[in-house]
C-alpha positions as CSV (number, residue, x, y, z in Angstrom):
1,X,-20.8,196.9,-24.2
2,X,-21.3,193.4,-25.2
3,X,-21.6,192.1,-21.5
4,X,-24.5,195.1,-21.1
5,X,-26.4,194.0,-23.9
6,X,-25.9,190.3,-23.4
7,X,-27.3,190.9,-20.3
8,X,-30.4,193.5,-21.8
9,X,-31.4,190.3,-23.8
10,X,-31.3,187.8,-20.9
11,X,-33.5,189.9,-18.9
12,X,-35.9,190.4,-21.7
13,X,-35.7,186.7,-22.1
14,X,-36.4,185.9,-18.7
15,X,-40.1,184.2,-18.1
16,X,-42.7,186.3,-16.2
17,X,-40.6,189.6,-16.5
18,X,-42.4,192.8,-17.3
19,X,-42.6,194.0,-21.1
20,X,-42.6,197.4,-22.1
21,X,-43.9,199.0,-25.3
22,X,-41.2,201.8,-25.2
23,X,-38.4,202.1,-22.8
24,X,-35.2,203.9,-21.9
25,X,-32.4,201.8,-20.2
26,X,-29.8,203.2,-19.0
27,X,-26.1,201.7,-17.8
28,X,-24.5,204.8,-16.1
29,X,-20.9,204.8,-14.5
30,X,-20.4,207.3,-11.5
31,X,-18.4,209.7,-14.1
32,X,-21.6,210.0,-16.3
33,X,-20.4,207.9,-19.2
34,X,-22.3,204.6,-20.1
35,X,-24.8,202.8,-22.3
36,X,-28.2,203.6,-23.3
37,X,-30.9,200.9,-24.8
38,X,-34.0,202.5,-26.4
39,X,-36.6,200.1,-27.5
40,X,-40.3,200.8,-28.7
41,X,-42.9,200.4,-31.6
42,X,-42.0,202.2,-34.6
43,X,-45.4,204.4,-34.0
44,X,-44.3,205.6,-30.5
45,X,-40.5,206.4,-31.9
46,X,-42.5,208.5,-34.2
47,X,-44.7,210.1,-31.6
48,X,-42.0,210.7,-28.8
49,X,-38.9,211.5,-31.1
50,X,-40.3,212.9,-34.4
51,X,-38.9,209.6,-36.2
52,X,-39.8,208.7,-39.8
53,X,-43.6,207.2,-40.5
54,X,-43.9,203.7,-38.8
55,X,-44.9,202.3,-42.0
56,X,-41.0,202.7,-42.9
57,X,-39.3,199.1,-43.7
58,X,-36.9,197.9,-41.5
59,X,-33.9,198.8,-43.3
60,X,-35.3,202.7,-43.7
61,X,-36.0,202.0,-39.9
62,X,-32.4,201.2,-39.0
63,X,-30.7,203.9,-40.9
64,X,-32.9,206.6,-39.8
65,X,-32.2,205.4,-35.9
66,X,-28.5,205.4,-36.6
67,X,-28.3,208.6,-38.0
68,X,-30.4,210.3,-35.2
69,X,-28.1,208.7,-32.4
70,X,-25.1,209.5,-34.1
71,X,-26.3,213.3,-35.0
72,X,-26.5,213.3,-31.0
73,X,-23.2,212.3,-30.6
74,X,-23.6,208.9,-29.4
75,X,-21.5,205.8,-30.7
76,X,-24.2,203.5,-32.2
77,X,-23.4,199.7,-31.0
78,X,-26.7,197.9,-32.2
79,X,-29.8,198.7,-34.5
80,X,-32.3,196.0,-34.8
81,X,-35.9,195.8,-35.8
82,X,-37.6,192.6,-34.3
83,X,-41.1,191.6,-33.6
84,X,-43.1,190.5,-31.0
85,X,-46.8,189.6,-31.0
86,X,-47.3,190.8,-34.3
87,X,-45.9,194.1,-33.9
88,X,-42.6,195.3,-34.7
89,X,-40.0,196.9,-32.8
90,X,-37.2,199.0,-32.9
91,X,-34.1,198.5,-30.7
92,X,-31.2,200.9,-30.6
93,X,-28.0,200.4,-28.1
94,X,-25.4,203.2,-28.3
95,X,-22.5,204.3,-25.8
96,X,-22.3,208.1,-24.5
97,X,-19.6,210.1,-22.5
98,X,-21.6,212.1,-20.5
99,X,-25.4,211.6,-19.6
100,X,-25.6,215.2,-18.8
101,X,-25.3,216.0,-22.4
102,X,-28.5,213.8,-23.6
103,X,-31.0,216.2,-22.7
104,X,-32.7,218.1,-25.8
105,X,-30.4,216.4,-28.2
106,X,-32.2,214.9,-31.4
107,X,-32.3,211.3,-30.1
108,X,-34.0,212.7,-26.6
109,X,-36.2,215.7,-27.2
110,X,-38.3,213.6,-24.7
111,X,-35.9,213.4,-21.6
112,X,-34.7,215.7,-19.3
113,X,-31.8,214.3,-17.3
114,X,-28.9,215.2,-14.6
115,X,-26.4,213.7,-13.0
116,X,-24.2,215.7,-10.5
117,X,-22.4,215.7,-7.1
118,X,-24.0,215.9,-3.8
119,X,-21.6,216.6,-1.3
120,X,-18.4,214.7,-1.3
121,X,-19.4,211.1,-1.2
122,X,-22.7,210.8,-2.9
123,X,-24.3,211.8,-6.3
124,X,-28.0,212.7,-7.4
125,X,-29.5,211.5,-10.1
126,X,-32.7,213.4,-11.3
127,X,-35.0,213.9,-14.3
128,X,-38.1,213.5,-16.3
129,X,-39.4,211.8,-19.5
130,X,-41.8,214.5,-21.1
131,X,-43.8,213.2,-24.2
132,X,-44.4,215.8,-26.6
133,X,-47.7,216.1,-28.0
134,X,-49.0,213.0,-29.7
135,X,-52.2,213.9,-31.3
136,X,-53.4,211.9,-33.8
137,X,-51.6,208.7,-32.7
138,X,-53.7,205.8,-32.1
139,X,-54.3,204.6,-28.5
140,X,-51.5,202.0,-27.4
141,X,-52.3,199.7,-24.6
142,X,-49.3,198.6,-22.4
143,X,-46.3,200.4,-20.6
144,X,-43.6,202.6,-20.9
145,X,-40.7,202.7,-18.8
146,X,-37.3,204.8,-17.9
147,X,-34.7,202.3,-16.2
148,X,-31.6,202.8,-14.8
149,X,-28.4,200.6,-14.1
150,X,-26.5,202.4,-11.3
151,X,-22.9,201.6,-10.8
152,X,-23.0,201.9,-6.8
153,X,-24.9,201.6,-3.3
154,X,-28.5,203.3,-3.8
155,X,-29.3,205.6,-0.7
156,X,-32.6,206.7,-1.9
157,X,-34.5,207.1,-4.9
158,X,-37.7,208.9,-6.0
159,X,-40.8,206.7,-6.1
160,X,-39.2,203.8,-8.3
161,X,-42.0,201.7,-8.9
162,X,-40.6,198.6,-7.1
163,X,-37.9,200.0,-5.5
164,X,-34.2,198.8,-5.6
165,X,-34.5,195.9,-7.8
166,X,-31.4,193.3,-7.5
167,X,-29.1,195.5,-5.8
168,X,-28.8,198.8,-8.1
169,X,-31.4,198.7,-10.6
170,X,-34.4,201.4,-9.9
171,X,-37.5,201.7,-12.6
172,X,-40.0,204.0,-13.2
173,X,-43.0,203.3,-15.4
174,X,-46.5,204.5,-16.8
175,X,-49.2,203.5,-18.9
176,X,-49.0,204.5,-22.4
177,X,-52.2,206.1,-22.6
178,X,-50.8,208.3,-20.1
179,X,-47.5,209.1,-22.0
180,X,-49.3,209.7,-25.0
181,X,-51.6,212.3,-23.4
182,X,-48.6,214.2,-22.4
183,X,-48.1,213.1,-18.4
184,X,-44.2,213.7,-17.8
185,X,-42.6,210.7,-15.9
186,X,-40.1,211.9,-13.3
187,X,-37.2,210.2,-11.7
188,X,-34.4,210.5,-9.1
189,X,-32.0,208.7,-7.1
190,X,-29.1,209.3,-5.0
191,X,-26.3,206.8,-4.9
192,X,-22.7,206.6,-3.8
193,X,-19.9,208.6,-5.5
194,X,-17.8,205.5,-5.8
195,X,-18.8,202.5,-7.7
196,X,-19.2,198.8,-6.4
197,X,-16.6,197.5,-8.5
198,X,-14.0,200.4,-7.5
199,X,-15.1,199.6,-4.2
200,X,-14.6,195.7,-4.5
201,X,-11.4,196.1,-6.1
202,X,-10.0,198.5,-3.4
203,X,-11.0,196.0,-0.4
204,X,-9.4,193.2,-2.5
205,X,-6.1,194.9,-3.1
206,X,-6.3,196.0,0.5
207,X,-6.6,192.5,1.2
208,X,-3.8,191.6,-1.0
209,X,-1.6,194.2,0.6
210,X,-2.3,193.3,3.8
211,X,-1.4,189.7,2.9
212,X,1.9,190.6,1.4
213,X,3.0,192.7,4.1
214,X,2.2,189.8,6.7
215,X,4.2,187.3,4.4
216,X,6.8,190.2,4.3
217,X,7.0,190.5,8.0
218,X,7.4,186.6,8.5
219,X,10.4,186.5,5.9
220,X,11.8,189.3,7.7
221,X,11.7,187.8,11.1
222,X,12.9,184.6,10.0
223,X,15.9,185.9,8.1
224,X,16.7,188.2,11.2
225,X,16.5,185.1,13.4
226,X,18.6,183.4,10.9
227,X,21.3,186.3,11.0
228,X,21.5,186.2,14.6
229,X,21.9,182.5,15.0
230,X,24.7,182.5,12.3
231,X,26.1,185.2,14.8
232,X,26.0,183.6,17.6
233,X,27.5,180.2,16.3
234,X,30.5,182.5,14.6
235,X,31.3,183.9,17.8
236,X,31.1,180.8,19.8
237,X,33.7,179.0,17.1
238,X,35.9,181.7,17.5
239,X,39.4,180.6,19.4
240,X,39.5,181.1,22.8
241,X,35.2,180.8,23.2
242,X,34.3,178.3,25.9
243,X,32.7,176.0,22.9
244,X,36.2,176.1,20.9
245,X,38.3,175.9,23.9
246,X,36.4,172.6,25.0
């Protein structure tokens, strides 16, 4: 969890990175478990998640966010109120056991998401971010996004904005003006059912096993050669043998 959080902060701090006014960022495992980070201006949390008034103080925002995610059966790891460009942002990081159970919970009334097997060797991720009506919310400039860090090879995706990034990241984004107008943002990808980490460990373990097998065969060959030579020497030293009689 903390490694993921550090990676998120490093990516956010990197120069030239796109910044979002409202974002869902998921780190998903092949079994459906994972971590989600949600960041946004309090006014957007209020518009999209039915959150408390954006004028609430930082402590009230943190308490409300923690309660919202815990009520949705997530394990909250981090809740922070920060500022950027003179605007406040609420950041929440939380773990979940099954990404398929997030849709429609109090913390994710604006999200529909499903991860399911496709054949024996692949998984299909699909869904949409569907903002509820946000009447009365002042126009907000900038972008919103839904991003996924997937655990295995990505075979295809449904119109990810920059395709597959850094090996296993796919992202979808749109202007906040469209989001506030209620325009949904659909997403989807097909990936391997075996994680990159598992595949790497399997290859590494196979290489180790192969190396050990070669060493074992070499030791066996040496021992067998030694026994044969010892037997030959013993036969040669017996009384009546040519070596002994010589």
